[in-house]
PyMOL Python script that loads the backbone (N, CA, C, O; Angstrom):
from pymol import cmd

cmd.read_pdbstr("""\
ATOM      1  N   UNK A   1      21.503-161.106-105.889  1.00  0.00           N
ATOM      2  CA  UNK A   1      20.446-161.506-106.795  1.00  0.00           C
ATOM      3  C   UNK A   1      19.191-161.892-106.005  1.00  0.00           C
ATOM      4  O   UNK A   1      18.065-161.564-106.379  1.00  0.00           O
ATOM      5  N   UNK A   2      19.437-162.608-104.888  1.00  0.00           N
ATOM      6  CA  UNK A   2      18.312-163.049-104.065  1.00  0.00           C
ATOM      7  C   UNK A   2      17.571-161.851-103.471  1.00  0.00           C
ATOM      8  O   UNK A   2      16.341-161.813-103.469  1.00  0.00           O
ATOM      9  N   UNK A   3      18.335-160.865-102.963  1.00  0.00           N
ATOM     10  CA  UNK A   3      17.710-159.675-102.375  1.00  0.00           C
ATOM     11  C   UNK A   3      16.884-158.922-103.410  1.00  0.00           C
ATOM     12  O   UNK A   3      15.776-158.470-103.120  1.00  0.00           O
ATOM     13  N   UNK A   4      17.417-158.789-104.601  1.00  0.00           N
ATOM     14  CA  UNK A   4      16.697-158.084-105.656  1.00  0.00           C
ATOM     15  C   UNK A   4      15.406-158.817-106.003  1.00  0.00           C
ATOM     16  O   UNK A   4      14.372-158.187-106.225  1.00  0.00           O
ATOM     17  N   UNK A   5      15.464-160.146-106.050  1.00  0.00           N
ATOM     18  CA  UNK A   5      14.277-160.937-106.341  1.00  0.00           C
ATOM     19  C   UNK A   5      13.233-160.765-105.242  1.00  0.00           C
ATOM     20  O   UNK A   5      12.043-160.633-105.528  1.00  0.00           O
ATOM     21  N   UNK A   6      13.677-160.767-103.988  1.00  0.00           N
ATOM     22  CA  UNK A   6      12.755-160.568-102.863  1.00  0.00           C
ATOM     23  C   UNK A   6      12.126-159.177-102.930  1.00  0.00           C
ATOM     24  O   UNK A   6      10.923-159.024-102.718  1.00  0.00           O
ATOM     25  N   UNK A   7      12.950-158.157-103.229  1.00  0.00           N
ATOM     26  CA  UNK A   7      12.439-156.794-103.345  1.00  0.00           C
ATOM     27  C   UNK A   7      11.394-156.681-104.452  1.00  0.00           C
ATOM     28  O   UNK A   7      10.352-156.050-104.278  1.00  0.00           O
ATOM     29  N   UNK A   8      11.689-157.298-105.586  1.00  0.00           N
ATOM     30  CA  UNK A   8      10.751-157.247-106.707  1.00  0.00           C
ATOM     31  C   UNK A   8       9.460-157.984-106.367  1.00  0.00           C
ATOM     32  O   UNK A   8       8.376-157.529-106.733  1.00  0.00           O
ATOM     33  N   UNK A   9       9.562-159.111-105.675  1.00  0.00           N
ATOM     34  CA  UNK A   9       8.355-159.850-105.291  1.00  0.00           C
ATOM     35  C   UNK A   9       7.520-159.036-104.308  1.00  0.00           C
ATOM     36  O   UNK A   9       6.309-158.901-104.483  1.00  0.00           O
ATOM     37  N   UNK A  10       8.159-158.498-103.279  1.00  0.00           N
ATOM     38  CA  UNK A  10       7.433-157.751-102.253  1.00  0.00           C
ATOM     39  C   UNK A  10       6.779-156.507-102.852  1.00  0.00           C
ATOM     40  O   UNK A  10       5.701-156.100-102.419  1.00  0.00           O
ATOM     41  N   UNK A  11       7.421-155.915-103.830  1.00  0.00           N
ATOM     42  CA  UNK A  11       6.871-154.722-104.457  1.00  0.00           C
ATOM     43  C   UNK A  11       5.840-155.010-105.536  1.00  0.00           C
ATOM     44  O   UNK A  11       5.250-154.085-106.094  1.00  0.00           O
ATOM     45  N   UNK A  12       5.620-156.282-105.833  1.00  0.00           N
ATOM     46  CA  UNK A  12       4.650-156.644-106.860  1.00  0.00           C
ATOM     47  C   UNK A  12       5.120-156.270-108.251  1.00  0.00           C
ATOM     48  O   UNK A  12       4.307-155.963-109.122  1.00  0.00           O
ATOM     49  N   UNK A  13       6.433-156.293-108.466  1.00  0.00           N
ATOM     50  CA  UNK A  13       6.997-155.853-109.736  1.00  0.00           C
ATOM     51  C   UNK A  13       7.392-157.013-110.650  1.00  0.00           C
ATOM     52  O   UNK A  13       7.898-156.782-111.748  1.00  0.00           O
ATOM     53  N   UNK A  14       7.172-158.243-110.220  1.00  0.00           N
ATOM     54  CA  UNK A  14       7.520-159.407-111.041  1.00  0.00           C
ATOM     55  C   UNK A  14       6.362-159.766-111.963  1.00  0.00           C
ATOM     56  O   UNK A  14       5.212-159.446-111.663  1.00  0.00           O
ATOM     57  N   UNK A  15       6.654-160.432-113.091  1.00  0.00           N
ATOM     58  CA  UNK A  15       5.563-160.930-113.944  1.00  0.00           C
ATOM     59  C   UNK A  15       4.720-161.950-113.159  1.00  0.00           C
ATOM     60  O   UNK A  15       5.229-162.643-112.278  1.00  0.00           O
ATOM     61  N   UNK A  16       3.457-162.025-113.486  1.00  0.00           N
ATOM     62  CA  UNK A  16       2.527-162.888-112.755  1.00  0.00           C
ATOM     63  C   UNK A  16       2.965-164.349-112.778  1.00  0.00           C
ATOM     64  O   UNK A  16       2.796-165.055-111.785  1.00  0.00           O
ATOM     65  N   UNK A  17       3.529-164.815-113.899  1.00  0.00           N
ATOM     66  CA  UNK A  17       3.956-166.220-113.970  1.00  0.00           C
ATOM     67  C   UNK A  17       5.056-166.518-112.964  1.00  0.00           C
ATOM     68  O   UNK A  17       5.057-167.570-112.325  1.00  0.00           O
ATOM     69  N   UNK A  18       5.993-165.584-112.827  1.00  0.00           N
ATOM     70  CA  UNK A  18       7.091-165.784-111.886  1.00  0.00           C
ATOM     71  C   UNK A  18       6.604-165.716-110.444  1.00  0.00           C
ATOM     72  O   UNK A  18       7.068-166.479-109.597  1.00  0.00           O
ATOM     73  N   UNK A  19       5.678-164.812-110.161  1.00  0.00           N
ATOM     74  CA  UNK A  19       5.110-164.739-108.816  1.00  0.00           C
ATOM     75  C   UNK A  19       4.385-166.035-108.469  1.00  0.00           C
ATOM     76  O   UNK A  19       4.539-166.571-107.372  1.00  0.00           O
ATOM     77  N   UNK A  20       3.599-166.529-109.413  1.00  0.00           N
ATOM     78  CA  UNK A  20       2.881-167.795-109.185  1.00  0.00           C
ATOM     79  C   UNK A  20       3.854-168.935-108.935  1.00  0.00           C
ATOM     80  O   UNK A  20       3.630-169.770-108.059  1.00  0.00           O
ATOM     81  N   UNK A  21       4.938-168.967-109.706  1.00  0.00           N
ATOM     82  CA  UNK A  21       5.939-170.020-109.551  1.00  0.00           C
ATOM     83  C   UNK A  21       6.612-169.938-108.172  1.00  0.00           C
ATOM     84  O   UNK A  21       6.846-170.962-107.530  1.00  0.00           O
ATOM     85  N   UNK A  22       6.919-168.712-107.724  1.00  0.00           N
ATOM     86  CA  UNK A  22       7.544-168.546-106.408  1.00  0.00           C
ATOM     87  C   UNK A  22       6.587-168.959-105.286  1.00  0.00           C
ATOM     88  O   UNK A  22       6.987-169.623-104.329  1.00  0.00           O
ATOM     89  N   UNK A  23       5.328-168.562-105.414  1.00  0.00           N
ATOM     90  CA  UNK A  23       4.344-168.927-104.392  1.00  0.00           C
ATOM     91  C   UNK A  23       4.109-170.432-104.371  1.00  0.00           C
ATOM     92  O   UNK A  23       3.930-171.018-103.303  1.00  0.00           O
ATOM     93  N   UNK A  24       4.109-171.060-105.543  1.00  0.00           N
ATOM     94  CA  UNK A  24       3.925-172.509-105.613  1.00  0.00           C
ATOM     95  C   UNK A  24       5.119-173.229-104.974  1.00  0.00           C
ATOM     96  O   UNK A  24       4.941-174.232-104.283  1.00  0.00           O
ATOM     97  N   UNK A  25       6.327-172.721-105.203  1.00  0.00           N
ATOM     98  CA  UNK A  25       7.527-173.324-104.619  1.00  0.00           C
ATOM     99  C   UNK A  25       7.537-173.154-103.099  1.00  0.00           C
ATOM    100  O   UNK A  25       8.085-173.998-102.390  1.00  0.00           O
ATOM    101  N   UNK A  26       6.940-172.080-102.593  1.00  0.00           N
ATOM    102  CA  UNK A  26       6.926-171.825-101.150  1.00  0.00           C
ATOM    103  C   UNK A  26       5.749-172.516-100.466  1.00  0.00           C
ATOM    104  O   UNK A  26       5.692-172.545 -99.236  1.00  0.00           O
ATOM    105  N   UNK A  27       4.825-173.063-101.218  1.00  0.00           N
ATOM    106  CA  UNK A  27       3.617-173.661-100.649  1.00  0.00           C
ATOM    107  C   UNK A  27       3.900-174.758 -99.613  1.00  0.00           C
ATOM    108  O   UNK A  27       3.219-174.782 -98.588  1.00  0.00           O
ATOM    109  N   UNK A  28       4.867-175.669 -99.822  1.00  0.00           N
ATOM    110  CA  UNK A  28       5.103-176.721 -98.825  1.00  0.00           C
ATOM    111  C   UNK A  28       5.647-176.185 -97.492  1.00  0.00           C
ATOM    112  O   UNK A  28       5.535-176.866 -96.473  1.00  0.00           O
ATOM    113  N   UNK A  29       6.221-175.004 -97.478  1.00  0.00           N
ATOM    114  CA  UNK A  29       6.797-174.432 -96.255  1.00  0.00           C
ATOM    115  C   UNK A  29       5.874-173.325 -95.744  1.00  0.00           C
ATOM    116  O   UNK A  29       5.877-172.221 -96.287  1.00  0.00           O
ATOM    117  N   UNK A  30       5.080-173.612 -94.696  1.00  0.00           N
ATOM    118  CA  UNK A  30       4.115-172.612 -94.217  1.00  0.00           C
ATOM    119  C   UNK A  30       4.785-171.336 -93.685  1.00  0.00           C
ATOM    120  O   UNK A  30       4.236-170.244 -93.828  1.00  0.00           O
ATOM    121  N   UNK A  31       5.956-171.472 -93.079  1.00  0.00           N
ATOM    122  CA  UNK A  31       6.638-170.280 -92.566  1.00  0.00           C
ATOM    123  C   UNK A  31       7.074-169.365 -93.702  1.00  0.00           C
ATOM    124  O   UNK A  31       6.928-168.146 -93.605  1.00  0.00           O
ATOM    125  N   UNK A  32       7.605-169.935 -94.771  1.00  0.00           N
ATOM    126  CA  UNK A  32       8.033-169.146 -95.918  1.00  0.00           C
ATOM    127  C   UNK A  32       6.826-168.495 -96.594  1.00  0.00           C
ATOM    128  O   UNK A  32       6.894-167.331 -96.988  1.00  0.00           O
ATOM    129  N   UNK A  33       5.741-169.224 -96.731  1.00  0.00           N
ATOM    130  CA  UNK A  33       4.531-168.664 -97.331  1.00  0.00           C
ATOM    131  C   UNK A  33       4.008-167.495 -96.508  1.00  0.00           C
ATOM    132  O   UNK A  33       3.600-166.469 -97.052  1.00  0.00           O
ATOM    133  N   UNK A  34       4.027-167.664 -95.190  1.00  0.00           N
ATOM    134  CA  UNK A  34       3.581-166.588 -94.297  1.00  0.00           C
ATOM    135  C   UNK A  34       4.486-165.365 -94.420  1.00  0.00           C
ATOM    136  O   UNK A  34       4.004-164.234 -94.494  1.00  0.00           O
ATOM    137  N   UNK A  35       5.803-165.597 -94.442  1.00  0.00           N
ATOM    138  CA  UNK A  35       6.756-164.483 -94.572  1.00  0.00           C
ATOM    139  C   UNK A  35       6.559-163.730 -95.884  1.00  0.00           C
ATOM    140  O   UNK A  35       6.615-162.501 -95.915  1.00  0.00           O
ATOM    141  N   UNK A  36       6.329-164.467 -96.955  1.00  0.00           N
ATOM    142  CA  UNK A  36       6.126-163.820 -98.253  1.00  0.00           C
ATOM    143  C   UNK A  36       4.866-162.962 -98.243  1.00  0.00           C
ATOM    144  O   UNK A  36       4.864-161.841 -98.752  1.00  0.00           O
ATOM    145  N   UNK A  37       3.803-163.491 -97.664  1.00  0.00           N
ATOM    146  CA  UNK A  37       2.539-162.746 -97.631  1.00  0.00           C
ATOM    147  C   UNK A  37       2.647-161.503 -96.752  1.00  0.00           C
ATOM    148  O   UNK A  37       2.180-160.428 -97.128  1.00  0.00           O
ATOM    149  N   UNK A  38       3.261-161.655 -95.586  1.00  0.00           N
ATOM    150  CA  UNK A  38       3.361-160.496 -94.689  1.00  0.00           C
ATOM    151  C   UNK A  38       4.325-159.445 -95.232  1.00  0.00           C
ATOM    152  O   UNK A  38       4.108-158.250 -95.032  1.00  0.00           O
ATOM    153  N   UNK A  39       5.378-159.871 -95.909  1.00  0.00           N
ATOM    154  CA  UNK A  39       6.300-158.917 -96.511  1.00  0.00           C
ATOM    155  C   UNK A  39       5.597-158.093 -97.581  1.00  0.00           C
ATOM    156  O   UNK A  39       5.776-156.877 -97.654  1.00  0.00           O
ATOM    157  N   UNK A  40       4.813-158.744 -98.393  1.00  0.00           N
ATOM    158  CA  UNK A  40       4.083-158.025 -99.439  1.00  0.00           C
ATOM    159  C   UNK A  40       3.078-157.055 -98.822  1.00  0.00           C
ATOM    160  O   UNK A  40       2.952-155.921 -99.284  1.00  0.00           O
ATOM    161  N   UNK A  41       2.358-157.490 -97.778  1.00  0.00           N
ATOM    162  CA  UNK A  41       1.396-156.608 -97.117  1.00  0.00           C
ATOM    163  C   UNK A  41       2.092-155.415 -96.470  1.00  0.00           C
ATOM    164  O   UNK A  41       1.573-154.299 -96.488  1.00  0.00           O
ATOM    165  N   UNK A  42       3.265-155.657 -95.903  1.00  0.00           N
ATOM    166  CA  UNK A  42       4.024-154.572 -95.281  1.00  0.00           C
ATOM    167  C   UNK A  42       4.434-153.529 -96.309  1.00  0.00           C
ATOM    168  O   UNK A  42       4.310-152.329 -96.063  1.00  0.00           O
ATOM    169  N   UNK A  43       4.922-153.981 -97.459  1.00  0.00           N
ATOM    170  CA  UNK A  43       5.326-153.044 -98.506  1.00  0.00           C
ATOM    171  C   UNK A  43       4.117-152.259 -99.009  1.00  0.00           C
ATOM    172  O   UNK A  43       4.219-151.053 -99.233  1.00  0.00           O
ATOM    173  N   UNK A  44       2.987-152.918 -99.188  1.00  0.00           N
ATOM    174  CA  UNK A  44       1.776-152.224 -99.640  1.00  0.00           C
ATOM    175  C   UNK A  44       1.340-151.183 -98.619  1.00  0.00           C
ATOM    176  O   UNK A  44       0.946-150.077 -98.990  1.00  0.00           O
ATOM    177  N   UNK A  45       1.407-151.523 -97.348  1.00  0.00           N
ATOM    178  CA  UNK A  45       1.029-150.589 -96.289  1.00  0.00           C
ATOM    179  C   UNK A  45       1.969-149.386 -96.260  1.00  0.00           C
ATOM    180  O   UNK A  45       1.524-148.249 -96.097  1.00  0.00           O
ATOM    181  N   UNK A  46       3.261-149.637 -96.416  1.00  0.00           N
ATOM    182  CA  UNK A  46       4.230-148.536 -96.425  1.00  0.00           C
ATOM    183  C   UNK A  46       4.016-147.609 -97.614  1.00  0.00           C
ATOM    184  O   UNK A  46       4.220-146.400 -97.501  1.00  0.00           O
ATOM    185  N   UNK A  47       3.613-148.155 -98.735  1.00  0.00           N
ATOM    186  CA  UNK A  47       3.359-147.316 -99.911  1.00  0.00           C
ATOM    187  C   UNK A  47       2.102-146.472 -99.748  1.00  0.00           C
ATOM    188  O   UNK A  47       2.011-145.383-100.314  1.00  0.00           O
ATOM    189  N   UNK A  48       1.133-146.961 -98.981  1.00  0.00           N
ATOM    190  CA  UNK A  48      -0.116-146.235 -98.795  1.00  0.00           C
ATOM    191  C   UNK A  48       0.015-145.101 -97.784  1.00  0.00           C
ATOM    192  O   UNK A  48      -0.644-144.070 -97.921  1.00  0.00           O
ATOM    193  N   UNK A  49       0.848-145.281 -96.784  1.00  0.00           N
ATOM    194  CA  UNK A  49       0.976-144.271 -95.738  1.00  0.00           C
ATOM    195  C   UNK A  49       1.886-143.142 -96.202  1.00  0.00           C
ATOM    196  O   UNK A  49       2.884-143.384 -96.881  1.00  0.00           O
ATOM    197  N   UNK A  50       1.543-141.914 -95.838  1.00  0.00           N
ATOM    198  CA  UNK A  50       2.447-140.815 -96.210  1.00  0.00           C
ATOM    199  C   UNK A  50       3.770-140.926 -95.455  1.00  0.00           C
ATOM    200  O   UNK A  50       3.826-141.443 -94.340  1.00  0.00           O
ATOM    201  N   UNK A  51       4.812-140.437 -96.077  1.00  0.00           N
ATOM    202  CA  UNK A  51       6.148-140.501 -95.474  1.00  0.00           C
ATOM    203  C   UNK A  51       6.186-139.639 -94.213  1.00  0.00           C
ATOM    204  O   UNK A  51       5.597-138.559 -94.183  1.00  0.00           O
ATOM    205  N   UNK A  52       6.877-140.112 -93.171  1.00  0.00           N
ATOM    206  CA  UNK A  52       6.977-139.305 -91.954  1.00  0.00           C
ATOM    207  C   UNK A  52       7.814-138.053 -92.206  1.00  0.00           C
ATOM    208  O   UNK A  52       8.715-138.041 -93.045  1.00  0.00           O
ATOM    209  N   UNK A  53       7.492-137.015 -91.464  1.00  0.00           N
ATOM    210  CA  UNK A  53       8.219-135.759 -91.606  1.00  0.00           C
ATOM    211  C   UNK A  53       9.205-135.645 -90.452  1.00  0.00           C
ATOM    212  O   UNK A  53       8.813-135.663 -89.286  1.00  0.00           O
ATOM    213  N   UNK A  54      10.477-135.529 -90.781  1.00  0.00           N
ATOM    214  CA  UNK A  54      11.520-135.428 -89.771  1.00  0.00           C
ATOM    215  C   UNK A  54      11.915-133.969 -89.632  1.00  0.00           C
ATOM    216  O   UNK A  54      12.515-133.384 -90.534  1.00  0.00           O
ATOM    217  N   UNK A  55      11.570-133.388 -88.489  1.00  0.00           N
ATOM    218  CA  UNK A  55      11.836-131.970 -88.256  1.00  0.00           C
ATOM    219  C   UNK A  55      12.919-131.814 -87.193  1.00  0.00           C
ATOM    220  O   UNK A  55      13.376-132.796 -86.609  1.00  0.00           O
ATOM    221  N   UNK A  56      13.318-130.589 -86.953  1.00  0.00           N
ATOM    222  CA  UNK A  56      14.290-130.298 -85.898  1.00  0.00           C
ATOM    223  C   UNK A  56      13.723-130.695 -84.530  1.00  0.00           C
ATOM    224  O   UNK A  56      14.455-131.159 -83.657  1.00  0.00           O
ATOM    225  N   UNK A  57      12.421-130.509 -84.359  1.00  0.00           N
ATOM    226  CA  UNK A  57      11.771-130.902 -83.101  1.00  0.00           C
ATOM    227  C   UNK A  57      11.864-132.417 -82.905  1.00  0.00           C
ATOM    228  O   UNK A  57      12.120-132.883 -81.795  1.00  0.00           O
ATOM    229  N   UNK A  58      11.657-133.184 -83.973  1.00  0.00           N
ATOM    230  CA  UNK A  58      11.773-134.636 -83.893  1.00  0.00           C
ATOM    231  C   UNK A  58      13.195-135.028 -83.516  1.00  0.00           C
ATOM    232  O   UNK A  58      13.405-135.910 -82.683  1.00  0.00           O
ATOM    233  N   UNK A  59      14.162-134.371 -84.130  1.00  0.00           N
ATOM    234  CA  UNK A  59      15.564-134.647 -83.836  1.00  0.00           C
ATOM    235  C   UNK A  59      15.864-134.381 -82.357  1.00  0.00           C
ATOM    236  O   UNK A  59      16.535-135.185 -81.709  1.00  0.00           O
ATOM    237  N   UNK A  60      15.378-133.271 -81.824  1.00  0.00           N
ATOM    238  CA  UNK A  60      15.618-132.936 -80.421  1.00  0.00           C
ATOM    239  C   UNK A  60      14.947-133.939 -79.488  1.00  0.00           C
ATOM    240  O   UNK A  60      15.529-134.319 -78.473  1.00  0.00           O
ATOM    241  N   UNK A  61      13.727-134.373 -79.818  1.00  0.00           N
ATOM    242  CA  UNK A  61      13.053-135.372 -78.974  1.00  0.00           C
ATOM    243  C   UNK A  61      13.827-136.682 -78.943  1.00  0.00           C
ATOM    244  O   UNK A  61      13.963-137.302 -77.888  1.00  0.00           O
ATOM    245  N   UNK A  62      14.332-137.102 -80.094  1.00  0.00           N
ATOM    246  CA  UNK A  62      15.114-138.342 -80.155  1.00  0.00           C
ATOM    247  C   UNK A  62      16.384-138.204 -79.327  1.00  0.00           C
ATOM    248  O   UNK A  62      16.736-139.108 -78.569  1.00  0.00           O
ATOM    249  N   UNK A  63      17.074-137.069 -79.469  1.00  0.00           N
ATOM    250  CA  UNK A  63      18.291-136.839 -78.676  1.00  0.00           C
ATOM    251  C   UNK A  63      17.998-136.835 -77.184  1.00  0.00           C
ATOM    252  O   UNK A  63      18.768-137.395 -76.403  1.00  0.00           O
ATOM    253  N   UNK A  64      16.902-136.214 -76.778  1.00  0.00           N
ATOM    254  CA  UNK A  64      16.548-136.164 -75.354  1.00  0.00           C
ATOM    255  C   UNK A  64      16.246-137.562 -74.819  1.00  0.00           C
ATOM    256  O   UNK A  64      16.627-137.887 -73.694  1.00  0.00           O
ATOM    257  N   UNK A  65      15.575-138.383 -75.602  1.00  0.00           N
ATOM    258  CA  UNK A  65      15.308-139.761 -75.173  1.00  0.00           C
ATOM    259  C   UNK A  65      16.598-140.546 -75.035  1.00  0.00           C
ATOM    260  O   UNK A  65      16.753-141.349 -74.115  1.00  0.00           O
ATOM    261  N   UNK A  66      17.526-140.311 -75.959  1.00  0.00           N
ATOM    262  CA  UNK A  66      18.809-141.008 -75.888  1.00  0.00           C
ATOM    263  C   UNK A  66      19.597-140.557 -74.656  1.00  0.00           C
ATOM    264  O   UNK A  66      20.205-141.381 -73.974  1.00  0.00           O
ATOM    265  N   UNK A  67      19.587-139.254 -74.370  1.00  0.00           N
ATOM    266  CA  UNK A  67      20.266-138.746 -73.177  1.00  0.00           C
ATOM    267  C   UNK A  67      19.626-139.314 -71.915  1.00  0.00           C
ATOM    268  O   UNK A  67      20.328-139.659 -70.964  1.00  0.00           O
ATOM    269  N   UNK A  68      18.286-139.415 -71.902  1.00  0.00           N
ATOM    270  CA  UNK A  68      17.573-139.939 -70.739  1.00  0.00           C
ATOM    271  C   UNK A  68      17.926-141.395 -70.474  1.00  0.00           C
ATOM    272  O   UNK A  68      17.894-141.844 -69.328  1.00  0.00           O
ATOM    273  N   UNK A  69      18.260-142.129 -71.517  1.00  0.00           N
ATOM    274  CA  UNK A  69      18.627-143.538 -71.350  1.00  0.00           C
ATOM    275  C   UNK A  69      20.110-143.722 -71.069  1.00  0.00           C
ATOM    276  O   UNK A  69      20.593-144.849 -70.964  1.00  0.00           O
ATOM    277  N   UNK A  70      20.830-142.614 -70.947  1.00  0.00           N
ATOM    278  CA  UNK A  70      22.222-142.700 -70.548  1.00  0.00           C
ATOM    279  C   UNK A  70      23.219-142.794 -71.668  1.00  0.00           C
ATOM    280  O   UNK A  70      24.395-143.061 -71.418  1.00  0.00           O
ATOM    281  N   UNK A  71      22.795-142.584 -72.895  1.00  0.00           N
ATOM    282  CA  UNK A  71      23.732-142.628 -74.009  1.00  0.00           C
ATOM    283  C   UNK A  71      24.459-141.293 -74.115  1.00  0.00           C
ATOM    284  O   UNK A  71      23.847-140.230 -74.012  1.00  0.00           O
ATOM    285  N   UNK A  72      25.744-141.360 -74.319  1.00  0.00           N
ATOM    286  CA  UNK A  72      26.532-140.149 -74.477  1.00  0.00           C
ATOM    287  C   UNK A  72      26.663-139.855 -75.956  1.00  0.00           C
ATOM    288  O   UNK A  72      27.536-140.392 -76.638  1.00  0.00           O
ATOM    289  N   UNK A  73      25.792-139.004 -76.438  1.00  0.00           N
ATOM    290  CA  UNK A  73      25.763-138.694 -77.859  1.00  0.00           C
ATOM    291  C   UNK A  73      26.153-137.235 -78.034  1.00  0.00           C
ATOM    292  O   UNK A  73      25.455-136.328 -77.581  1.00  0.00           O
ATOM    293  N   UNK A  74      27.255-137.034 -78.683  1.00  0.00           N
ATOM    294  CA  UNK A  74      27.703-135.685 -79.004  1.00  0.00           C
ATOM    295  C   UNK A  74      27.552-135.478 -80.498  1.00  0.00           C
ATOM    296  O   UNK A  74      28.182-136.183 -81.286  1.00  0.00           O
ATOM    297  N   UNK A  75      26.727-134.521 -80.903  1.00  0.00           N
ATOM    298  CA  UNK A  75      26.611-134.272 -82.337  1.00  0.00           C
ATOM    299  C   UNK A  75      27.944-133.825 -82.916  1.00  0.00           C
ATOM    300  O   UNK A  75      28.648-133.009 -82.321  1.00  0.00           O
ATOM    301  N   UNK A  76      28.279-134.359 -84.066  1.00  0.00           N
ATOM    302  CA  UNK A  76      29.532-134.025 -84.717  1.00  0.00           C
ATOM    303  C   UNK A  76      29.366-132.704 -85.458  1.00  0.00           C
ATOM    304  O   UNK A  76      28.453-132.540 -86.267  1.00  0.00           O
ATOM    305  N   UNK A  77      30.256-131.775 -85.171  1.00  0.00           N
ATOM    306  CA  UNK A  77      30.230-130.508 -85.897  1.00  0.00           C
ATOM    307  C   UNK A  77      31.515-130.405 -86.706  1.00  0.00           C
ATOM    308  O   UNK A  77      32.605-130.695 -86.213  1.00  0.00           O
ATOM    309  N   UNK A  78      31.370-130.005 -87.905  1.00  0.00           N
ATOM    310  CA  UNK A  78      32.511-129.872 -88.799  1.00  0.00           C
ATOM    311  C   UNK A  78      32.812-128.394 -89.010  1.00  0.00           C
ATOM    312  O   UNK A  78      31.906-127.578 -89.172  1.00  0.00           O
ATOM    313  N   UNK A  79      34.075-128.072 -89.005  1.00  0.00           N
ATOM    314  CA  UNK A  79      34.491-126.706 -89.279  1.00  0.00           C
ATOM    315  C   UNK A  79      34.587-126.534 -90.792  1.00  0.00           C
ATOM    316  O   UNK A  79      35.316-127.272 -91.455  1.00  0.00           O
ATOM    317  N   UNK A  80      33.861-125.569 -91.336  1.00  0.00           N
ATOM    318  CA  UNK A  80      33.949-125.363 -92.779  1.00  0.00           C
ATOM    319  C   UNK A  80      35.371-124.996 -93.185  1.00  0.00           C
ATOM    320  O   UNK A  80      36.109-124.385 -92.412  1.00  0.00           O
ATOM    321  N   UNK A  81      35.742-125.368 -94.383  1.00  0.00           N
ATOM    322  CA  UNK A  81      37.111-125.152 -94.831  1.00  0.00           C
ATOM    323  C   UNK A  81      37.451-123.668 -94.914  1.00  0.00           C
ATOM    324  O   UNK A  81      38.617-123.307 -94.758  1.00  0.00           O
ATOM    325  N   UNK A  82      36.483-122.803 -95.152  1.00  0.00           N
ATOM    326  CA  UNK A  82      36.793-121.381 -95.239  1.00  0.00           C
ATOM    327  C   UNK A  82      37.067-120.763 -93.862  1.00  0.00           C
ATOM    328  O   UNK A  82      37.543-119.632 -93.765  1.00  0.00           O
ATOM    329  N   UNK A  83      36.759-121.525 -92.791  1.00  0.00           N
ATOM    330  CA  UNK A  83      37.013-121.032 -91.439  1.00  0.00           C
ATOM    331  C   UNK A  83      38.366-121.518 -90.912  1.00  0.00           C
ATOM    332  O   UNK A  83      38.791-121.086 -89.841  1.00  0.00           O
ATOM    333  N   UNK A  84      39.036-122.388 -91.624  1.00  0.00           N
ATOM    334  CA  UNK A  84      40.312-122.912 -91.163  1.00  0.00           C
ATOM    335  C   UNK A  84      41.439-121.959 -91.565  1.00  0.00           C
ATOM    336  O   UNK A  84      41.430-121.359 -92.640  1.00  0.00           O
ATOM    337  N   UNK A  85      42.392-121.849 -90.670  1.00  0.00           N
ATOM    338  CA  UNK A  85      43.551-120.981 -90.939  1.00  0.00           C
ATOM    339  C   UNK A  85      44.575-121.746 -91.750  1.00  0.00           C
ATOM    340  O   UNK A  85      44.857-122.914 -91.481  1.00  0.00           O
ATOM    341  N   UNK A  86      45.117-121.084 -92.731  1.00  0.00           N
ATOM    342  CA  UNK A  86      46.167-121.714 -93.527  1.00  0.00           C
ATOM    343  C   UNK A  86      47.513-121.550 -92.847  1.00  0.00           C
ATOM    344  O   UNK A  86      47.815-120.483 -92.312  1.00  0.00           O
ATOM    345  N   UNK A  87      48.314-122.587 -92.863  1.00  0.00           N
ATOM    346  CA  UNK A  87      49.644-122.531 -92.264  1.00  0.00           C
ATOM    347  C   UNK A  87      50.642-121.999 -93.291  1.00  0.00           C
ATOM    348  O   UNK A  87      50.548-122.319 -94.476  1.00  0.00           O
ATOM    349  N   UNK A  88      51.605-121.180 -92.832  1.00  0.00           N
ATOM    350  CA  UNK A  88      52.577-120.677 -93.787  1.00  0.00           C
ATOM    351  C   UNK A  88      53.461-121.831 -94.285  1.00  0.00           C
ATOM    352  O   UNK A  88      53.777-122.758 -93.539  1.00  0.00           O
ATOM    353  N   UNK A  89      53.836-121.751 -95.523  1.00  0.00           N
ATOM    354  CA  UNK A  89      54.685-122.773 -96.124  1.00  0.00           C
ATOM    355  C   UNK A  89      56.136-122.433 -95.801  1.00  0.00           C
ATOM    356  O   UNK A  89      56.614-121.335 -96.088  1.00  0.00           O
ATOM    357  N   UNK A  90      56.809-123.379 -95.211  1.00  0.00           N
ATOM    358  CA  UNK A  90      58.216-123.166 -94.880  1.00  0.00           C
ATOM    359  C   UNK A  90      59.082-123.686 -96.017  1.00  0.00           C
ATOM    360  O   UNK A  90      58.790-124.737 -96.587  1.00  0.00           O
ATOM    361  N   UNK A  91      60.104-122.989 -96.341  1.00  0.00           N
ATOM    362  CA  UNK A  91      60.912-123.504 -97.412  1.00  0.00           C
ATOM    363  C   UNK A  91      61.990-122.618 -97.894  1.00  0.00           C
ATOM    364  O   UNK A  91      62.727-122.984 -98.809  1.00  0.00           O
TER     365      UNK A  91
END
""", "prot")
cmd.dss("prot")
cmd.show_as("cartoon", "prot")
cmd.util.cbc("prot")
cmd.orient("prot")
């Protein structure tokens, strides 16, 4: 419930009376007031910026950086079910 309330506040989706009440309750705590303001600004900024485009080139650059830092990352490959051999039923 708390997370949903925070999400609604940061997104500016709450009624004005409830937002005012939350801001008034946070007024005595400067850290909480600052967090609320910066969270709202962050959400507004994220909504204004276009979504990043994740391409195959981006994926390869990320993998290369991970390999350069010594991480052993093996991409998982799955064998499609139509490529698997069926075993004979014994009976």
